[in-house]
C-alpha positions in Angstrom: 78.8 2.5 93.6 76.8 2.7 96.8 76.1 -0.8 98.2 74.0 -2.5 101.0 74.7 -5.8 102.7 71.7 -7.9 103.6 72.7 -11.1 105.4 71.8 -12.6 108.8 75.4 -13.8 109.5 77.6 -11.2 111.2 80.8 -12.8 109.9 79.6 -12.6 106.3 78.7 -8.9 106.7 82.1 -8.3 108.2 83.8 -10.2 105.3 82.0 -8.1 102.6 83.0 -4.9 104.5 86.6 -6.0 104.5 86.7 -6.9 100.8 84.9 -3.8 99.7 87.7 -1.6 101.2 90.1 -2.9 98.5 87.7 -2.2 95.6 88.1 1.3 94.4 84.8 3.2 93.9 82.7 0.8 96.1 81.1 2.3 99.3 79.1 0.3 101.8 76.3 2.6 102.9 74.5 0.2 105.3 73.9 -3.3 106.4 70.8 -5.4 107.5 70.4 -8.7 109.2 67.1 -9.7 107.4 64.9 -9.1 104.4 62.4 -6.9 106.3 65.1 -4.4 107.3 66.6 -4.7 103.8 63.4 -3.6 102.1 63.2 -0.5 104.2 66.8 0.4 103.7 66.6 -0.1 99.9 63.6 2.3 99.8 65.5 4.9 102.0 69.0 4.7 100.6 68.4 3.6 96.9 71.7 1.7 96.5 73.3 0.8 93.2 74.2 -2.6 94.4 73.0 -5.1 97.1 74.9 -8.1 98.5 71.9 -10.3 99.3 71.8 -13.6 101.2 69.4 -16.1 99.7 68.6 -18.0 102.9 67.5 -15.8 105.8 64.8 -16.2 108.5 61.3 -14.7 108.0 61.9 -13.3 104.5 64.5 -14.8 102.3 66.4 -13.1 99.4 64.0 -14.2 96.7 60.8 -13.3 98.5 62.4 -9.9 99.4 62.8 -9.2 95.7 59.1 -10.0 95.2 58.3 -6.9 97.3 60.7 -4.8 95.3 59.4 -5.7 91.9 57.4 -2.5 91.3 60.5 -0.5 92.4 63.7 0.0 90.5 65.7 -3.1 91.4 69.4 -2.4 92.1 72.2 -4.7 90.9 72.0 -7.9 92.9 74.9 -10.1 94.0 73.5 -13.1 95.8 75.4 -14.7 98.7 74.8 -18.4 99.4 76.5 -21.5 100.9 74.4 -23.9 98.8 74.8 -23.1 95.1 76.8 -26.1 93.7 73.6 -27.0 91.9 72.7 -23.4 91.1 75.9 -22.3 89.4 74.6 -22.5 85.8 71.2 -21.1 86.7 72.9 -17.9 88.0 75.1 -17.7 84.9 72.3 -18.3 82.4 70.3 -15.5 84.0 73.3 -13.1 84.1 72.9 -12.7 87.9 76.0 -12.6 90.0 76.6 -14.7 93.1 79.2 -15.3 95.8 79.7 -18.6 97.6 80.4 -18.7 101.3 83.2 -18.4 102.4 83.7 -15.5 100.1 87.0 -15.3 98.2 88.6 -12.0 97.3 89.1 -12.9 93.6 85.5 -13.9 93.1 84.3 -10.9 95.0 86.2 -8.5 92.8 85.0 -10.3 89.6 81.3 -10.1 90.6 81.5 -6.4 91.7 83.4 -5.5 88.5 80.6 -7.0 86.4 78.1 -4.9 88.3 80.2 -1.8 87.8 80.3 -2.4 84.0 76.5 -2.8 83.8 76.1 0.4 85.7 78.4 2.2 83.4 76.4 0.8 80.4 73.4 2.5 82.1 72.0 -1.0 82.8 71.8 -0.5 86.6 68.5 -2.3 87.2 68.5 -6.1 86.9 65.5 -7.3 84.9 62.8 -8.6 87.2 62.0 -11.5 84.8 65.6 -12.8 85.1 65.3 -12.8 88.9 61.9 -14.6 88.7 63.2 -17.2 86.2 66.1 -17.8 88.6 63.8 -18.0 91.5 61.8 -20.8 89.9 64.9 -22.7 88.9 66.3 -22.7 92.4 63.2 -23.6 94.3 60.4 -26.2 94.3 56.7 -25.8 95.1 57.5 -26.7 98.8 59.9 -23.7 99.2 58.1 -21.0 97.2 56.6 -18.3 99.3 54.3 -15.3 98.3 55.2 -12.1 100.1 52.3 -9.7 100.5 53.0 -6.2 101.9 50.2 -4.2 103.6 50.4 -0.9 105.4 51.7 -2.2 108.7 53.0 -5.8 108.0 54.2 -8.3 105.5 52.4 -11.6 105.2 54.1 -14.7 103.9 51.8 -17.2 102.1 52.4 -20.7 100.9 51.0 -21.4 97.5 48.9 -24.2 98.8 47.0 -21.7 101.0 45.8 -19.8 98.0 42.5 -21.1 96.5 42.1 -18.6 93.6 43.4 -15.3 92.4 41.6 -12.4 90.8 43.2 -9.6 88.7 42.3 -6.1 89.7 44.1 -3.5 87.6 47.8 -3.3 88.7 47.0 -5.6 91.6 45.9 -9.2 92.2 43.6 -10.4 95.1 44.6 -13.7 96.6 41.8 -15.7 98.3 42.5 -18.2 101.1 40.0 -20.1 103.2 39.9 -17.4 105.8 40.6 -14.0 104.1 42.0 -12.3 101.0 45.2 -10.4 100.4 46.0 -7.6 97.9 49.4 -7.7 96.1 50.8 -5.2 93.6 51.8 -7.4 90.7 50.4 -8.2 87.2 48.5 -11.4 86.7 51.2 -12.7 84.3 54.0 -12.1 86.8 51.9 -13.8 89.5 51.5 -16.8 87.3 55.2 -17.0 86.6 55.9 -17.0 90.3 53.6 -19.9 91.2 54.3 -23.6 90.8 53.4 -24.8 87.2 51.7 -28.0 88.3 49.2 -26.4 90.7 48.0 -23.1 89.3 46.3 -22.5 85.9 44.7 -19.5 84.2 41.0 -20.0 83.4 40.1 -16.4 82.5 42.0 -13.3 81.8 41.2 -12.2 85.3 41.2 -15.6 87.2 43.8 -18.1 88.3 42.8 -21.2 90.2 44.6 -23.7 92.4 43.9 -27.1 90.9 44.0 -28.7 94.3 40.8 -26.9 95.2 38.9 -27.8 91.9 35.7 -29.9 92.5 33.7 -29.7 89.3 33.6 -28.4 85.7 30.4 -27.9 83.8 29.8 -26.8 80.2 28.2 -23.4 79.8 27.2 -21.2 76.8 29.3 -20.7 73.7 32.2 -23.0 74.7 32.6 -21.5 78.2 32.6 -23.6 81.4 31.6 -23.0 85.0 34.3 -24.1 87.4 33.4 -25.0 91.0 36.0 -24.8 93.7 35.9 -26.2 97.3 33.7 -24.0 99.4 31.2 -23.6 96.6 33.1 -20.9 94.8 31.9 -20.7 91.1 34.0 -19.0 88.4 33.7 -18.7 84.7 36.3 -20.4 82.5 36.3 -18.7 79.1 36.6 -20.8 76.0 39.9 -19.2 75.2 41.4 -21.0 78.3 39.1 -24.1 78.4 41.4 -26.3 76.3 44.4 -25.5 78.5 42.4 -26.4 81.6 41.1 -29.7 80.2 44.6 -30.6 78.9 46.1 -29.9 82.4 43.5 -32.2 84.0 44.5 -35.1 81.7 
């Protein structure tokens, strides 16, 4: 198994290196101090396994995974100092984790499980498990949307997004000042966002309820939705009941 370490703490990276030497068949092929470096190295080296810190500056572990979701995702072992509340969530989603300070016995157990999944030809952790875990471990204040462009990565807070439009394999996220294009399906985008703020009003439209100003009946059971700034969107009758129910 070829593995990467992505963690902003030098001591943690050193500890994983030390423990890996005693696990037969595990080779550390690189290490990074943040998520931005990690993305590039995963693309370049295509590891089987990544030891990934959850809390890192700029781009944390969960947001880093967002940017990998259209790529084969390697086995992930999360590293965290704050998972007393998250223990069951990790187990439910069949995602491995290590608590800091890392213990040898727990390290070997987590790596062995990854090895067994690889031998079963199940090397790529399902993205939906990671997204489900992401929502269980965060709240709307800590969710971030990572959007990669040619030369940079923008990190958006959900409250900055007014509405979202589906465009094939992409979505276009509109803020008050500009828009961003992200490679992700509309359904996956909806799963990522906080449930109490965003709602689907059309097969191609998501809106942030905090920006909703007015709803007007239209033809054949449809509605016209007006957002702050004068943005008008169609709410199809298929989604109208869901919208009205959410407003209640």
